[in-house]
C-alpha positions in Angstrom: 0.0 0.0 0.0 1.7 3.3 -1.2 0.3 6.1 1.1 -0.2 9.7 0.0 1.4 11.9 2.6 -1.3 14.1 3.9 -0.7 17.8 3.6 -1.2 20.1 6.6 -4.4 19.5 8.7 -5.9 22.8 7.8 -6.6 21.6 4.3 -7.1 17.9 3.2 -9.2 16.4 0.5 -11.6 13.9 2.1 -14.4 11.5 0.7 -17.5 11.3 2.7 -19.5 8.3 1.7 -23.3 8.5 2.7 -23.0 12.4 2.8 -26.4 13.0 1.9 -27.7 11.2 4.9 -28.2 12.6 8.5 -25.0 12.2 10.1 -22.9 12.1 6.9 -24.3 15.4 5.8 -23.6 17.4 9.2 -20.0 15.8 9.3 -19.5 17.0 5.8 -20.8 20.4 6.6 -18.3 20.7 9.6 -15.5 19.7 7.4 -16.2 22.2 4.7 -16.5 24.8 7.4 -13.0 23.6 8.6 -11.8 24.7 5.2 -11.3 21.2 3.9 -12.0 19.8 0.3 -15.0 17.6 0.4 -16.5 15.0 -2.0 -19.7 13.5 -1.2 -20.6 9.8 -2.6 -24.2 8.7 -2.0 -26.7 6.8 -4.0 -29.6 8.8 -2.6 -31.4 5.4 -1.4 -32.1 6.9 1.9 -30.2 10.3 1.7 -31.4 13.6 0.2 -29.8 15.6 -2.8 -30.5 18.7 -1.0 -28.8 17.5 2.3 -25.5 17.6 0.4 -23.7 20.7 1.9 -22.9 23.8 0.0 -19.3 23.5 -1.1 -19.0 19.7 -1.4 -18.7 18.2 -4.8 -21.4 15.5 -5.2 -21.1 12.1 -6.8 -24.1 10.0 -7.1 -23.3 6.4 -7.3 -23.3 3.0 -5.6 -20.6 2.7 -3.0 -19.3 -0.8 -4.1 -19.1 0.2 -7.9 -17.9 3.9 -7.7 -15.6 4.0 -4.8 -12.6 2.9 -6.7 -13.1 5.5 -9.5 -13.5 8.4 -7.2 -10.5 7.4 -5.0 -8.3 7.3 -8.1 -8.3 11.0 -7.9 -6.1 10.9 -4.8 -7.6 11.6 -1.2 -6.1 12.3 2.2 -8.9 10.2 3.9 -12.4 8.8 3.8 -15.2 9.0 6.3 -17.5 6.0 5.8 -21.1 6.6 6.7 -22.9 5.0 3.9 -24.9 2.1 5.5 -28.4 0.4 5.9 -29.3 1.0 9.5 -32.8 -0.2 10.2 -32.7 -2.9 12.8 -36.0 -4.4 12.0 -35.3 -4.5 8.3 -32.0 -6.3 9.0 -33.8 -9.1 10.8 -36.3 -9.6 8.2 -34.0 -9.1 5.1 -30.6 -9.7 6.3 -29.3 -10.1 2.7 -29.5 -6.4 2.2 -27.2 -5.9 5.3 -24.5 -8.4 4.1 -24.4 -6.9 0.7 -25.1 -3.4 1.5 -22.9 -3.0 4.5 -20.4 -5.7 4.4 -19.6 -6.3 0.9 -19.9 -2.7 -0.1 -17.5 -1.9 2.6 -15.0 -4.5 1.5 -15.0 -2.9 -2.0 -14.4 0.5 -0.4 -11.3 -1.0 1.7 -10.0 -2.5 -1.3 -10.2 0.9 -3.2 -8.6 2.5 -0.2 -5.6 0.0 -0.5 -5.4 0.2 -4.3 -5.1 3.9 -4.3 -3.1 4.4 -1.1 -5.7 6.4 0.7 -4.0 6.9 4.1 -6.9 7.2 6.7 -10.3 5.9 7.3 -12.9 7.0 9.9 -15.9 4.4 10.1 -19.3 5.2 11.4 -19.8 2.0 13.8 -22.6 1.6 16.3 -23.3 0.7 19.8 -25.4 -2.1 18.4 -22.2 -4.2 18.1 -22.5 -4.8 21.9 -25.7 -6.3 22.1 -27.1 -6.6 25.5 -24.5 -5.0 27.8 -22.9 -6.7 30.7 -22.0 -3.5 32.5 -23.1 0.2 32.2 -21.6 2.7 31.2 -20.4 0.6 28.2 -16.5 0.5 27.8 -15.0 -0.4 24.4 -13.7 -3.8 25.7 -17.1 -4.9 26.5 -18.1 -8.3 24.7 -19.4 -7.7 21.4 -22.5 -9.8 20.9 -24.9 -8.1 18.4 -28.4 -9.2 18.6 -29.6 -8.3 15.0 -27.8 -8.5 11.6 -27.4 -4.6 11.6 -25.3 -4.7 14.5 -23.4 -7.9 13.2 -22.7 -6.2 9.8 -21.2 -3.3 11.6 -19.0 -5.6 13.8 -17.8 -7.6 10.8 -16.8 -4.3 9.0 -14.8 -3.4 12.2 -13.1 -6.8 12.1 -12.2 -6.2 8.3 -10.9 -2.8 9.1 -8.6 -4.1 12.0 -7.1 -6.6 9.6 -6.5 -4.1 6.8 -4.7 -1.7 9.4 -2.6 -4.6 10.5 -1.7 -5.9 7.0 -1.7 -2.7 5.0 -0.8 0.1 7.4 -4.1 1.7 7.1 -4.7 4.5 9.7 -8.3 3.8 11.0 -10.6 4.7 13.7 -14.2 3.4 14.2 -16.5 5.5 16.0 -19.4 3.6 17.9 -22.4 6.0 18.2 -25.2 5.7 20.7 -28.3 7.7 20.2 -27.6 10.5 17.7 -29.9 13.6 17.9 -30.2 17.4 17.2 -29.3 19.1 13.9 -26.9 21.5 12.5 -28.7 24.3 10.9 -30.4 23.0 7.9 -28.9 19.5 8.2 -30.8 17.2 10.5 -32.6 13.8 10.6 -35.5 13.1 8.1 -35.9 9.5 7.3 -38.6 8.0 5.2 -38.9 5.2 7.8 -38.4 7.0 11.3 -37.4 4.7 14.1 -35.6 7.2 16.5 -37.5 8.4 19.6 -36.7 12.4 19.4 -37.9 12.8 15.8 -40.9 10.5 16.4 -41.9 12.5 19.4 -41.4 15.7 17.5 -43.6 14.4 14.7 -46.5 14.2 17.3 -45.9 17.9 18.1 -46.0 19.0 14.6 -49.2 16.9 13.7 -47.8 14.2 11.8 -48.7 11.5 14.5 -51.4 11.3 17.0 -49.2 10.0 19.9 -45.8 8.5 20.9 -45.4 4.8 22.1 -43.6 4.0 25.0 -42.4 0.3 24.8 -42.8 -0.9 28.3 -43.4 1.1 31.6 -42.2 -1.7 33.9 -38.5 -1.7 33.3 -36.1 -1.8 36.1 -35.4 2.1 35.9 -36.3 4.9 38.1 -39.5 5.6 36.0 -40.2 2.4 34.6 -39.0 3.4 31.0 -35.9 2.5 29.1 -32.8 4.7 29.5 -30.6 5.8 26.6 -27.6 8.0 26.0 -28.2 10.8 23.6 -25.2 12.6 21.7 -25.8 15.9 19.8 -24.8 15.3 16.0 -22.4 18.5 16.3 -20.5 16.8 19.0 -20.3 13.7 17.0 -18.9 15.8 14.0 -16.2 17.2 16.4 -15.3 13.6 17.2 -14.8 12.8 13.5 -12.6 15.6 12.8 -10.3 14.6 15.9 -10.5 11.0 14.8 -8.8 12.1 11.3 -6.2 13.9 13.1 -5.3 11.1 15.6 -5.5 8.1 13.2 -2.3 6.3 13.2 -0.8 4.1 10.3 -1.1 0.3 11.2 -3.6 1.0 14.0 -7.3 0.5 14.3 -8.7 2.6 17.2 -12.3 2.0 18.4 -14.0 4.7 20.5 -17.4 4.9 22.0 -19.2 8.2 21.7 -22.1 9.2 24.1 -22.7 11.9 26.5 -22.1 9.5 29.2 -25.4 10.1 30.9 -28.8 8.6 30.2 -32.3 10.0 29.7 -35.5 8.0 30.0 -38.1 7.7 27.5 -40.4 9.8 29.7 -37.8 12.2 30.3 -37.3 12.6 26.6 -41.1 13.2 26.1 -41.2 15.7 28.7 -38.4 17.6 27.1 -40.1 17.7 23.8 -43.2 19.1 25.6 -41.3 21.8 27.2 -39.5 22.8 24.0 -42.5 22.7 21.6 -45.1 23.6 24.1 -47.3 20.8 22.7 -49.0 18.2 25.2 -47.7 15.3 23.1 -50.0 12.3 24.2 -47.9 9.2 25.1 -49.4 5.6 25.3 -47.8 2.4 26.7 -47.1 -0.3 24.4 -45.8 -3.9 25.0 -42.0 -4.3 25.3 -40.0 -4.8 22.3 -37.9 -8.1 22.3 -34.1 -7.3 22.6 -34.6 -4.0 24.1 -32.1 -3.5 26.9 -33.3 -1.5 29.9 -30.3 0.9 29.9 -27.9 1.8 27.3 -25.2 4.5 28.4 -21.7 4.9 26.7 -18.5 5.3 28.5 -16.6 7.8 26.2 -13.5 7.9 28.7 -11.2 6.5 26.0 -12.2 9.1 23.4 -11.8 11.8 26.0 -8.4 10.6 26.9 -7.0 9.8 23.5 -9.0 12.2 21.2 -9.3 15.1 23.9 -12.8 15.0 22.9 -15.6 16.4 25.1 -19.2 16.5 24.1 -20.3 20.1 24.7 -24.1 20.0 24.0 -25.4 17.5 26.6 -28.3 19.2 27.8 -31.4 17.4 26.6 -33.4 20.6 26.0 -30.5 22.0 23.7 -30.5 18.6 21.8 -34.2 18.7 21.3 -34.4 22.5 20.7 -32.2 21.9 17.6 -34.1 19.1 16.4 -37.3 21.0 16.8 -35.9 24.0 14.9 -35.0 21.9 12.0 -38.3 20.1 12.2 -40.3 23.3 12.0 -38.2 24.8 9.2 -39.4 21.9 7.1 -42.9 22.2 7.8 -45.2 23.3 5.0 -46.2 27.1 5.5 
């Protein structure tokens, strides 16, 4: 693997796969604002053309087919967000996840190797851990994913580890917990919405009648599940730091979360406070495979990347998401 030597960090050329999606578009926007040259590769299967940030060059194409041709131009790094990410769909149609996540990522890694791209930052997930043995969850927790989505992301992590060892790739995987919030006009809008905060805000904006709480008898203070929410801007900051700290031949893995948990009831209450809407909530049966508590330990990221989440207040996270939601409502 013949590496390009990256120029000074004040201006690098970066490929962002999945940069028309939620997290990818926010991170691409941050990279452009930091003065980098950014190319977005996305097939628009779940992303949005108007989510590609101003200042990015956009290449519409399939990751597995197009990555090699794009990387042949010469890049200083890749940030890999492109993926299928619906847990329920992965259980019912696992073939989409082995093909769209694992095989496509293998093609990307081969293109990275062939063209000597020196650095990779990968969008991994807390779903690689499955049911946690301890909370907060550290990076050395056992990885026992409970669905094909989490298994596909873990398989990619294993591939990256082997490429770093064999080919000298400087690689970082960032395992997100619950990402929320927005960055100006870049935010969360999925055709199939499965995330709690945008679902609750859909009730406030009149798109749903009520929000479901899946179980109210969990072993938690208020009986509802507890999750760790991280602002998407804090996530973008971690990606920039990961690029700077990636070391040739090493695959580093970091959890990204706020380190604190909020219950489903607390999230709904925060949304009521921010929106001024009553937001009816109804209790539904528990979902199989839902852990009672998922909270990250981000101690390693704080120690090695000097990363500190700055936007951990729940009303701040919800407020940014609500402004994004309101801006997109028909007048």
